C-alpha positions in Angstrom: 37.6 -54.4 139.9 37.1 -55.7 143.4 34.5 -55.4 146.1 35.2 -54.5 149.7 33.4 -56.6 152.3 32.6 -54.1 155.0 31.1 -56.7 157.3 34.4 -58.2 158.4 36.7 -56.4 160.7 39.9 -57.4 158.9 38.8 -55.7 155.7 38.5 -58.8 153.6 38.6 -58.1 149.8 37.1 -60.4 147.2 38.7 -60.1 143.8 36.8 -62.5 141.6 37.1 -65.8 143.5 40.4 -64.8 145.0 40.2 -63.7 148.7 42.9 -61.5 150.2 43.1 -60.2 153.8 44.3 -56.6 154.4 44.5 -54.9 157.8 41.6 -52.5 158.4 44.0 -49.5 158.9 45.7 -50.2 155.6 42.3 -50.5 153.8 41.1 -47.2 155.3 44.2 -45.5 154.1 44.0 -47.1 150.6 40.3 -46.0 150.2 40.9 -42.5 151.7 38.1 -43.1 154.2 37.5 -42.6 157.8 38.4 -45.4 160.2 35.9 -48.2 160.2 34.5 -47.2 163.6 33.6 -43.7 162.4 32.2 -44.7 159.0 28.4 -44.3 158.8 27.9 -44.8 155.1 26.2 -48.0 153.9 28.5 -48.1 150.8 32.2 -47.9 150.4 33.9 -46.5 147.3 36.3 -48.7 145.4 38.0 -46.8 142.6 35.1 -45.2 140.7 32.7 -48.0 141.5 30.3 -48.3 144.5 29.4 -51.6 146.1 27.0 -52.5 148.9 28.7 -52.9 152.3 27.5 -56.5 152.6 29.4 -59.7 152.1 29.8 -60.5 148.4 31.7 -63.5 147.1 32.1 -62.3 143.6 32.1 -59.0 141.8 29.0 -59.8 139.7 27.1 -57.2 141.7 29.0 -54.6 139.6 28.0 -56.1 136.3 25.6 -53.2 135.6 28.4 -50.7 135.8 29.1 -49.5 132.3 32.8 -50.3 132.2 32.4 -53.8 133.5 29.4 -54.5 131.4 31.2 -53.4 128.3 34.3 -55.5 129.1 32.3 -58.6 129.7 30.4 -58.1 126.5 33.6 -57.6 124.6 35.0 -60.8 126.0 32.1 -62.8 124.7 31.8 -60.9 121.4 35.5 -60.9 120.6 37.0 -64.2 121.8 40.8 -64.3 122.2 42.4 -65.5 119.0 45.8 -67.0 118.5 48.3 -64.2 117.7 49.3 -64.1 114.1 53.0 -64.7 113.4 55.0 -61.5 113.3 56.1 -60.3 109.8 59.5 -58.8 109.3 58.4 -55.8 107.2 62.0 -55.0 106.1 62.2 -58.4 104.4 59.2 -57.6 102.3 60.4 -54.1 101.4 59.6 -53.1 97.8 58.9 -56.7 96.7 55.4 -56.0 95.2 56.3 -52.9 93.1 57.7 -52.8 89.6 60.1 -50.0 90.5 63.1 -48.7 88.7 65.4 -51.4 90.1 63.1 -54.2 89.0 62.6 -52.6 85.6 66.3 -52.2 85.0 66.9 -55.9 85.9 64.2 -57.3 83.7 63.9 -55.0 80.6 66.4 -55.1 77.7 68.9 -52.3 78.1 67.8 -50.3 75.1 64.1 -50.5 76.0 64.9 -49.4 79.5 66.9 -46.4 78.3 64.2 -45.3 75.9 61.6 -45.6 78.6 63.5 -43.4 81.0 64.2 -40.8 78.3 60.5 -40.7 77.4 59.7 -39.9 81.0 62.0 -36.8 80.8 60.9 -35.6 77.4 57.3 -36.6 77.6 57.5 -38.6 74.4 55.2 -41.6 74.0 56.5 -45.1 74.3 56.6 -46.7 70.8 54.5 -49.8 70.2 57.4 -52.3 70.0 58.6 -51.2 73.4 55.1 -51.3 74.8 54.9 -55.0 73.8 58.2 -55.8 75.5 57.3 -53.9 78.7 53.8 -55.5 78.9 55.3 -59.0 78.5 57.9 -58.4 81.2 55.3 -56.8 83.6 52.9 -59.7 83.0 55.6 -62.3 83.9 56.6 -60.3 87.0 53.0 -59.9 88.1 52.3 -63.6 87.7 55.2 -64.3 90.0 53.5 -62.1 92.5 50.3 -64.1 92.3 48.3 -61.6 90.2 45.4 -62.9 88.2 43.8 -59.5 87.3 45.0 -56.1 86.3 43.3 -52.8 87.0 43.7 -49.2 85.9 43.8 -47.4 89.3 42.6 -43.8 89.2 41.1 -41.1 91.4 38.0 -39.5 90.0 36.5 -36.4 91.4 33.6 -37.5 93.7 32.7 -34.2 95.2 29.0 -34.5 94.7 28.8 -38.0 96.2 30.1 -37.3 99.7 32.6 -40.1 99.4 35.5 -40.5 101.8 38.3 -42.9 102.7 38.7 -45.9 100.5 35.8 -44.9 98.3 37.9 -42.1 96.8 39.9 -44.4 94.6 38.6 -46.3 91.6 39.6 -49.4 89.7 38.5 -51.0 86.4 39.5 -54.6 86.9 40.2 -57.0 84.0 41.4 -60.6 84.0 44.8 -61.1 82.4 43.4 -63.0 79.4 42.7 -62.2 75.8 41.0 -64.1 72.9 43.2 -65.9 70.4 42.0 -63.8 67.5 44.0 -65.9 65.0 41.8 -68.9 65.7 39.3 -69.9 63.0 36.9 -71.2 65.6 33.6 -69.3 66.1 34.0 -69.6 69.8 37.6 -68.4 70.1 39.8 -69.8 72.8 41.7 -67.4 75.1 45.1 -67.3 76.7 46.8 -65.7 79.7 48.4 -62.4 78.6 48.6 -58.7 79.4 47.8 -56.9 76.1 50.1 -54.0 75.7 47.5 -51.6 74.4 45.4 -52.2 77.6 48.4 -51.6 79.9 49.1 -48.1 78.6 45.6 -46.9 78.0 42.0 -47.8 78.6 38.5 -46.6 77.9 35.7 -46.5 80.4 32.5 -44.7 81.4 33.0 -41.2 82.9 29.4 -39.9 82.8 29.0 -40.2 86.6 31.9 -38.0 87.6 32.3 -35.7 89.3 28.7 -36.0 90.6 26.7 -38.1 88.2 24.9 -37.6 85.0 26.7 -34.4 83.9 27.2 -35.3 80.3 25.0 -36.6 77.5 25.4 -40.2 76.5 27.4 -39.5 73.4 30.0 -37.6 75.4 30.1 -40.0 78.4 33.3 -41.8 77.4 36.4 -41.3 79.5 39.9 -42.6 79.2 42.6 -43.8 81.5 46.3 -43.6 80.7 49.2 -45.1 82.7 51.2 -42.4 84.5 54.7 -43.8 83.7 56.2 -41.9 86.6 54.1 -44.1 89.0 55.2 -47.7 89.0 52.8 -50.6 88.8 52.3 -52.7 91.9 50.5 -55.9 93.0 47.9 -55.8 95.8 45.3 -58.4 96.7 46.1 -60.5 93.6 45.6 -57.6 91.2 48.2 -55.7 89.2 47.4 -52.0 89.8 48.4 -49.5 87.2 48.3 -45.8 88.4 46.4 -43.8 85.8 45.3 -40.3 84.9 41.6 -40.0 84.1 40.3 -37.6 81.4 37.2 -37.1 79.2 37.1 -37.7 75.5 38.0 -34.0 75.0 40.9 -34.1 77.5 39.2 -32.4 80.4 40.5 -33.8 83.7 37.9 -35.3 86.0 40.3 -36.8 88.5 42.8 -35.7 91.2 46.0 -37.0 89.5 45.8 -35.1 86.2 46.0 -31.6 87.9 49.0 -32.9 89.9 50.8 -34.0 86.7 50.0 -30.7 85.0 51.3 -28.8 88.0 54.5 -30.9 87.8 54.9 -30.0 84.1 54.5 -26.3 84.9 57.0 -26.5 87.8 59.4 -28.3 85.5 59.1 -25.8 82.7 59.4 -22.7 84.9 62.0 -24.3 87.2 64.4 -25.0 84.3 64.0 -21.3 83.1 64.9 -20.2 86.6 68.0 -22.4 86.8 69.1 -21.1 83.4 68.7 -17.5 84.5 70.5 -17.8 87.8 73.2 -19.9 86.1 72.9 -23.0 88.3 72.6 -26.5 86.9 72.1 -25.1 83.4 72.5 -28.6 81.9 69.5 -30.0 83.9 66.9 -31.7 81.8 64.1 -32.1 84.4 63.0 -31.1 87.8 61.5 -33.6 90.2 59.3 -32.5 93.1 58.9 -34.4 96.3 56.1 -34.6 98.7 56.5 -35.4 102.4 53.2 -37.0 103.2 51.6 -37.0 106.6 48.2 -38.3 107.6 46.5 -37.9 110.9 43.5 -40.0 111.7 41.4 -41.6 114.5 41.1 -45.4 115.0 37.6 -46.6 115.9 36.5 -50.1 116.6 34.5 -51.5 113.7 31.4 -52.6 115.7 31.2 -49.1 117.3 31.7 -47.4 114.0 28.7 -49.3 112.5 26.5 -48.0 115.2 27.1 -44.4 114.2 25.1 -43.3 111.1 27.1 -40.1 110.9 30.4 -41.8 110.6 29.1 -44.5 108.2 27.4 -42.0 105.8 29.5 -38.8 106.2 32.9 -40.0 107.4 32.8 -37.5 110.3 31.0 -36.9 113.6 27.8 -34.9 113.5 26.4 -35.9 116.9 27.9 -36.5 120.4 30.2 -34.5 122.6 33.9 -34.2 123.2 35.4 -36.7 125.7 36.6 -35.3 129.0 40.2 -35.9 128.0 40.8 -35.2 124.3 43.2 -33.1 122.2 43.5 -30.5 125.0 45.5 -32.9 127.1 49.0 -34.3 126.6 48.4 -37.7 128.1 48.2 -39.5 124.8 50.6 -37.5 122.7 53.6 -39.7 121.8 52.4 -42.2 124.3 52.7 -45.9 123.5 49.6 -46.8 121.3 47.1 -49.4 122.6 47.8 -52.9 121.6 45.1 -53.2 118.9 46.1 -49.9 117.4 49.8 -50.8 117.3 49.0 -54.1 115.6 46.9 -52.3 113.0 49.7 -49.8 112.4 52.4 -52.4 112.1 50.2 -54.4 109.6 49.6 -51.2 107.5 53.3 -50.4 107.7 54.3 -53.9 106.4 51.9 -53.6 103.5 53.1 -50.0 102.7 56.8 -51.1 102.7 56.0 -54.1 100.5 54.4 -51.7 98.0 57.5 -49.5 98.1 56.0 -46.7 100.1 58.5 -45.4 102.7 56.2 -45.3 105.8 59.0 -44.4 108.2 57.3 -42.6 111.1 54.3 -43.3 113.2 53.3 -42.0 116.7 50.3 -41.6 119.0 
């Protein structure tokens, strides 16, 4: 932003403390105004700002303009920080997920084969294999820096108005267990991942989907590891993707219906292949989902000033901006610097967790 000094004939311009001299004819053309001799207005227009036609040494006179006031406030509130070192996301790729490749490298061959066969047939993993798998995952998770483990599930929260990160749920436990063989009254404990707590867990389900639906004696709910979803480590916690059901087997989450849909698709798909005489030796059908998410990025301090966004996750007040989705100015345009840094950071984490986040655009 700059202020035009209309009192000088040479069209002197003050930009901060920097003074530049521009011929009056050039300034008249630049500002799309009449020549200086014919101009009667007391003000001259500079961009979208108006300034008094008196000699001004700095642009402080415009501080009350909304744009400048906001920029100056931001500069004080958000001081420039040293840029973080860039991370090569491809070097991190799939390093924090216990995927099929890692499982095959670390598990005994027979245990790995039986585990993969159980995923096709739906048979449970026997207890001896559970102990081996839990021990291997524990050692791998410790190498990743994990101290805790958590059954990670997605309960129905329709009555609570939850959104965003609040939709997921975790029951976090430290990777320790008591030494039950000890004769001491206060038993010592050791670092371990108990196999029975890896594959299944018990928790409280009385508050889902919208709180207090069931009596106390029917409030129990159970989590069980979805073996088709690999475990991963995030924020020092081994996360175990789980289905979430009541003590009678009723699903109260978003994952169980998906798994049941996959079972139905697998059963009827194999029937179809057999009847059309294609791949009649197939044992299972895998479905794939191409996931796309569209969202808006809002500065945190502005977000906290909006009770509708904070409480409802959507806009209930305000009006559309002058340029919004009806225009094509932002579509596929380079994202702003802060947004791009955010996206690259999210991309690095997703790739580290084995999620192929391959496309992003404005």
